[in-house]
N, C-alpha and C positions, 0 to 999 in steps of 0.2 A: 856114600850118601849124595855127595856133590854130583857124581855122574847119574845117579838115579833122578835127582832133581832136574838135571839137564835133559834127560830123556823125557820127563814128563812136560818140560817147557816146551821141547821141540814138538812133542805130540800135540800140545795145546795149540801152538802156533800154526802147525800143519792143518788142524781141524778147523781153526778159525779161517785160514786161507781158502780151504775148500768150500766153506760157507759163502764166500765171495763178497761179504760186506764188511765195512769197517767204519769207525767214527773218528773224526778229528775235532778237537776242540781248542779255544783259546780262553784264557782266564788271566786277568790282571788281579794278583793276589795281594795288593796293597802293602807295600813295604815288609816283605816276609824276610825279616832279619832275625838270625839267631842271637846276635849280639848288637848292642846299641852302637851308634855312631855319633859324631858330634852334632849331626842335624836330624837324626831319626832314631826312634825308639825300636827296641826289639819287639817282635810280634808276640802277643800274649798267647798262653796256652790255649784258651778258649777260642781265639781268632785261628789259630793253626788247626785246631780240631774241626772248626766249621769249614776251613778250606779243604781238609781231607774229606769230610763228609760230602761237600759239593762235588769233588772229583769222583767219588764212589758212586754218587747218584747218577752222574752221566756216564760213568764207566767208558771213557774214551780209549781207543788203541793208541792215540797219540794226542798230547795236549801240550800246547804252547803256553809258556808262563811269562808274564810280565811283572815288573817290580819284585823279581826275585832278588834275595840277597847274595851272599857269597856262595861258592861251591859247596862249603859245609852246610849252608842253610838248605840248599837243594837236595844234598844227600840226606839231611835229617828228614825233610819231607818225603823223599823216596823211600827211606827206610821205615818211617811210620806207616806209609801207605802199604808197604809190604807186610808189615806186621798185622794190618787189617785186611789181608787177602786181596789187595789191589796192587799187583806187582808191575813194574816198568823195568825190564832188564837194561834198557838203554837210554842214555841221557846225553844232553848237550848243554853247556853253559857258556855264555859269551859276555865278556866284559868289554865296554866301550869306554868313552871318556869319563862317564859318570862312575865314581868309585862306590857308590852305595847300592844302587839297584841295577839289575841287569835283566837280560832276556834268557830263557832256558827252553829246554824240551825234554819231555818224558815219553818214552815210546815203548810199546810192546813189540814192535817191529824193528828189525836191525836197521841201523843208520849206516848205510853203505858208503857214503861220502859226506864230508863236512867241509863247508866253506865259510868260516866265521868272518864277519866284516867288522873289524875292530878299530880301524882308524880312517874310515872314509870321511871326507870333508867337502866343504863347499864355500864359495865366496859370497859374502854379503856386505855391501857398502865398502868394497875394498879390503875386508878383513876376512881371514880364513877361519871357519868354525868346524869343529869335528862333530859328527853325529854323536849325540849324547849317550845312547845306549847301544850303538852298533846295531847289526842285524845278525840273527842266527840264520844260516842256510844249510839244510841237510837233505840228502836223498835217502828215501825211505823204501825198503823192499817189503812189499806184502806178499808173502809166498815167494815162489821162484819166477813168476811171469809178469809181475806187476810192480813198478817203480814209479814213484812220483817225488817232486821236490816241494819242501816247505821253507817258506821265508817268514820269519817272526820279526815283527817290528814293534817298537814302542817309541812313538814320535815325541818330540819336545812338548813338555807340559804346557798348559795355558797360564801358567804363573809367569808374570813379568820378571824380567831381569835387567840389570843395568848395561849389559853388553850389547843387547840388540832387541828389536821388536820381536816378541814371542811368536807371533803369527808368521812373520817373514822367516824366522829360523825354522819353524815347523815346516814351511813350504819348501825351504831349502833342503831339509831332510827328506821330504817326500819326493823331490826331484832326484836325489841320490838313489832312493829306494826304486823309483821307476827305472833309472838306469841299470840297476841289477837285474830288474825284471826284463828289460829289453835285451840285456845281455844273453839271457836264456831263451827268449822267444824269437828274436830276430833271425838267429841262425836255425832254430828249430821251432817252427810255429805249432808243432804237434807236442811239444813238451807238456807234461802233466805237472802243473804248478798250483800251489795253494800259497796265497799271501794273506797273513792273518796277524792280529794283534790289536794293540790299543794305539789308535792314530790321533787320538785327542783332538778330533775335528768331526763335525757333522757331515752328513751325506753330500750336500751341495757346496761344500767348502772347497777352496782351491786346492789344499793338499790331497783330499780325497780324489777330486777330479784328476789331478796329476797322477796319482797311483793307479786309478782305474785305466787311464790311457784311452786311446782312441783307435779307430780302424779295426783291422782284423785281429790284432793283439790286444784289444781291450778286454779287460778283466771283467768277470761277472760277480755281482754282489749277491751273495745268498740270502741276506737278510733274515736271519733267524728271528722267530717271534714266538710268543707264549702260545702254548696249547690250552687256551682258555675257553674254546667253544665259539669264539668270534669268526666263524667261517664266512659270514657275509662281509664283515670288515676286511678279512684278508683277501676276498676276491674282488675288492674295489679297484678301480683303474690305478689309483694311488693307495696301496695298502694302508688300512687304518688300524690293523691289529697291533698289539702291544710288542714293541721291539727295542724299548730302551735298554741300555746295558750299564749306565753309569749314573750315580747320584751325587750331585755337587751340593754339599750341605750348606754352604755359605750363601748360596743363592737359592736354596730349596728347589733344585732343578734336576730334572731327569733328562737324560739324552742318550742317543745311540752314537758311541764313539769307538766301539770295539766291532771289528769286521772280520770276515771270513770270505775272501775273494778267490776266484777260480780262473784259470786260463781257459780258452775255448775247448782244449782237448779234455781238460780235467772236469769241465762242466758235463761232458758226455757220460761221465761215470757218477754224476751227482744224483743222490735220492732226495727229491724235495720233501717228501713225506718223512724223512728221518732228520730233517734240519729243524732246530728249534731252540728256544731259550727256556731252559728248564725251570720248573717251579721248585724252590729250595726254601723251606721255612726258616725264617730268621737269617736270610742270606747275608744281611749287612753286618752280622757278627764277624764274618770272615774277611770281607772286603767291601769297598765302595763300589765295586764293579760286580756284574753277574756274568758267569760263564756262558758261552755259546758253543753250540755242536752242531756238526753237519755229518750226514751219512753218505757213504759212497759204495759202489759195487764194482768189482774188478772185472767181471766177466760181460764186457760189452755196454753199448749205450744204455743209460738208465732212464732218460726221459725223451 
């Protein structure tokens, strides 16, 4: 039976690769814990079900997850999705300095290399700080002729701490992340790279500008937005279509702090019309964030 399932899986992946398109998503799943900790509650059954529904709706080939709990929590989610006919044979889980929430990857494609960043640090006011959640970095093989790299980030929250100014700490993490990006792009400007996740910062903020970079290795912001018929708003010089990804209840504030960024080489495979912020009824049951998704093609420039 196992061999038969493996054959069917290989056939499925082969057919998908022949189709030449795939989807990548990112989703902050808001404290997806299977067990409570001293500071956080376990995620309710209703919230876990809504997270799974959201993932099934967008049906990604790879999804980056932020605020994931332990490895057991990730495997619980993966197993529950498989029981609902949404299978991800490959996964990665990275734990940084934070012992409660982490970054992770679920993939239908093989992860052919893994470079977890778990102890990166930076100096701030003469003190050394570790990146709170680390960064996941994986190479993904789509079929036999197309490989790309994914870097998953969840930068310091906007909650104040006694140790340092939260904005400066977040900028320090962003600089570390840009260093990882440059380590890939400077020796190989043609590297196909996707940098995605929850940056906890708006578009024109110092951390986002730092991650985007400048010059020939500047990343491209795909800016997924709702498919709600606002074509005129989307075509404005500064797009006015709906692209917020996060709701902050204390301030009753909606903002875009989740990103899906591309290196120049990866942008050539990007499908703008397959990049969007999905409509999910009662999305807030699952998380205070909404997932975003981008489409790509493997067989030549897309735009």
